[in-house]
N, C-alpha and C positions, 0 to 999 in steps of 0.2 A: 516555424514551428510550431507553436499553438496549433495554427491550421492543418496543417500535415497530421499532427496527434490526433485531433476529431476527425479528420478523413480513416487514419488507419483504425480508430478506435469505432468508428459507425462499420468497416466494412469485417471487422473484428467481428462485431456484434451480429453482423448481418451472416457471414460465414459458420457462427455456432447455432444461429437459430436454424439456418437451412440445414445443417449436419443434425438438428432435432426434429425437425418435419419429417426428413426422410426415415430416421430412426422411427419418431412414432406415428408416421404414416404408412410406412410400409406394411404393417400386419394387416391393417386395414384394405390397402390394394389387393395386398394375396389373399384375403378374404373375398372380396369384391372380383375378382379374375376367377377364383375357383368358383365360384358361384354362378356364375354365368357361363361357364364352358362346360363341353362333356367330358366323361369319364376318361375315355379313350385319348382326349388332348389333355386331360391331368395327366395321366402316365407316360406320355410321351416325352422320348430325350432324343435330343437336350431339351430342355426346360422353353415351352414358348412364352416368355414372359411378358409381349404385348399380343394378346389374340386376336385375329384377322375378326372385321365386325360379321362376317358370313357366320363365324365359330360362338357370337355370341347369343346365347338364349335365353329364356326367363322359365323353362322347363323344370328345372329342380326349385323354384317357388312354387309353382303349382301342385309339386309332387308333394313337400310338406303341408302345404294345406291338405290336399285332398288323400294322403295316408290316412287309412282307418285306423291304427293303432296306437298314434302318437297324440290324436285330437290336439293340435296344435291351435287352432282357434279356439278351442275351451283354455287351452293352457296361458294363451296371451289375454283372455278376457279374465282370467282368474290374477295374472301378475299386474295386470293395470286398475283390477279392484284392489288390491291390495296397496301397491303403488300411490295411488291416487288418495286412498282412505289414511296411511301414512304420511304421508306429505301435509293433507289438511287438518287431520287433528295433532302433529308437530309445529304445525305453525299456530294451531290455535292455542295449546297451550304452553309452547314456548313462548307467546308472545304474552300471556296471562303471566305466567310465570316470571319473565325477564322484566316486565312492566312492575310488578308487585315489588323486585327484590331493587329496582333503580329508583321506585318513586314512593312507596308507599313505606311506612311503618312497620319493619317485621324483625320479628325478636330473633334474633344472634343470627342475625346477615349473614355476618363474615365468615361463620362458621355455615351454613349452608352453601355459600358459594365457594368455599374450601373443598365441602363435600361433593358437589358438581363436578370441579376440577379434578377431582381423585376418582371418580366414576369416570371421566373418558380415557382413564390410562386402564382403565379394568378390561381386559378381553371378554366379547361375549361369550365366547365358548364356556368361560371359566363359570359363567353363570347360568349355562343351560340347564342343566340338571334341576336348580332349584328352581327356575323359572317354569322349568316343565311339571313337575311336582303342585306347585301351588296353582296353575293353569287348570290339571287333568282336576284335582279336587274341588276348583270353582266350578267342574261338568263342564268346561267350555272345550275339550282336546275334541279333537276332529271337525273343529268349527271356525270358521271364519272370524268370530270373536274372538277365539282361540292364539289365532294367527295375531290379529291385529293390536291384540291389549299389549303385550312387551314392545312394542313397535311403533305407539300412540305417544311416544314423548323420548327425547332424548337431552342428556347434559351438553350436547355442543350448541344446540337450539337455543336453549336455553340462556347459555353466556353468549351466545352471539347477541341476542335480542335483549338483554342483560345490557351491553358494552352500547349498543345503539339506543337505548332508550335515556342512558345517563346522558347523550348529549341534548336530550328534548330540554329547551329550557323551563326551570320551575316555575319561573313566572306563567307560562301559559297555563299549567296545571293549576296555578295558584286561581287563576283567571276564571278558570272552566269552574273550578268549585265553590267561588264566589256566587258565579251567575247561577249557580245549585244544579250542575251537573254533576250525577253520581259516579262512581270509579269505571264503571262499566260503560258509560257515554265518553267518558274521556279516552278510555282505552281504544273504543271500537272504532271512533268518530273523528279524533284529535291525535293519539298516540302511532297509533297503526297507520295510517295514511300517510303519514310523516316517515314510515319505516320501511318503506317500498323496497329498497335495496335487501337490507336484512332478512325480510320476509322473502327475497325472492332467493336469497343464498341458502337459507334455510328449507326453503319449497325444492329446489335442486337438490341438494344432499339429500334428504330423506325420499324424495320420489326415487334418486337412483337406490337408495338402501332397500325400500319397498320393491321398485322393480327387478332387482338381482338378488334379493333373498331368497335360499335356497334351501340352507342347513334347518333352517327353524319352521319352516311350513312343512319341510319334513319328517322332523323329529315330534310335532305336535298333531300331524295328520296320521290318517290308518296307511300303512304301507299299498292298500289294498283300493284308496279310495279315489274316488275319481275328480277329488280337487287337485288337480295336477298344476303346476305352475310350471313357467316358460322353461326355468332351468332345469328341471327335472325333468321335462321329458326330452330335452338337448343332452342331458345325461346320459338318459337309456338309449335311446337312440344313437350317442355315440359308443357307448359299452356293447350293445348289440353290433354297431356296423365293423368296431375293430377288434372283435372276438376271431375273426377270422385270420386268413392271410391278410397281407398288408395291401395285394391286388386286388381284394373282394372289399376293401377298404369304400363306400362312396363317400368320397370326398366332396366333390359338389353338391350334394345334396345336404352336408355335414353344414358344408360353409355357407347354404344359404339359410338354414337354419340359425345359425350363428349370425348373419346379417341381419336376418329379422327380428333378433333378439337386440341388439345394436342399434338398429333405428330410431326408435322412439327415445333413446338416450341423446343421441345426437342432435336430433332434431331438436329436444328441446334446449341442448347447451346452447346450440346455434342463436335459437333465439331469444334465452334469457341470459347468454353469458357476459353482455353489460352490466344487467343489473347483480348480477352473480358475481361477478370483478368489482364492482362499485360497491357491494355490501361488504364484501373480505377487506377492501383497504380504505374504508370509510368508516361506515357504522361498527365494525366488529373493532376497530382500535380507540374508536374516542374514549377520553378519558374524562 
């Protein structure tokens, strides 16, 4: 009976995973399908679920990059700069703050940790006006620095790194101090190499935050600025494309642009998911 229960349990879990894969994978398949077919095939009834190989083409991807109005290449470059800079600064500052909270004598440590936990629950939208006024009065409106400053540190990243560094043996830190190492050397040459899973977790989350950033760059930059982010371009293309009748909406073109926006995220998660999962299940819960 025990063996049968294990078999049925495994079958049940497999069925649930299959259902989840279909539910979450179908939108991605629909986007890929839409990006590689023509407008005529998109509008054809009944729906062609699996297009023939002869109907598959990459024309819409070329159109997306060559369209003179949307400047997709510029938008990808700007979004990549924001995403990579956001990831770098968050890893750096989260590691420094998390290490200080975990291993150094910080006055009011419990209070600051509680503040960090509270700020995680505060939505970004509720702070946008205050952030805008601060950044504008600092003279950084409509600049790359103005976009990056509020995104350069996150309470979530600090908490992740703090929990991981708590698991680093105190004896290791004390031995390094006895040998004459300063706190910077201990952090960058001893603690951070041990924190690869936690760093990967913070890096993935903040790369996604930077890559998907839409509201804040639009708020802090001039509406007529050429500093376009990818999401702003896609939103503009969608608005213009869907302004007419449904039959005139260029869905393959929009699907191609959306797929271009999704690809870096998928690639990063595919190659970094091992460290990402390990960081959440190991470093993030060490006590």
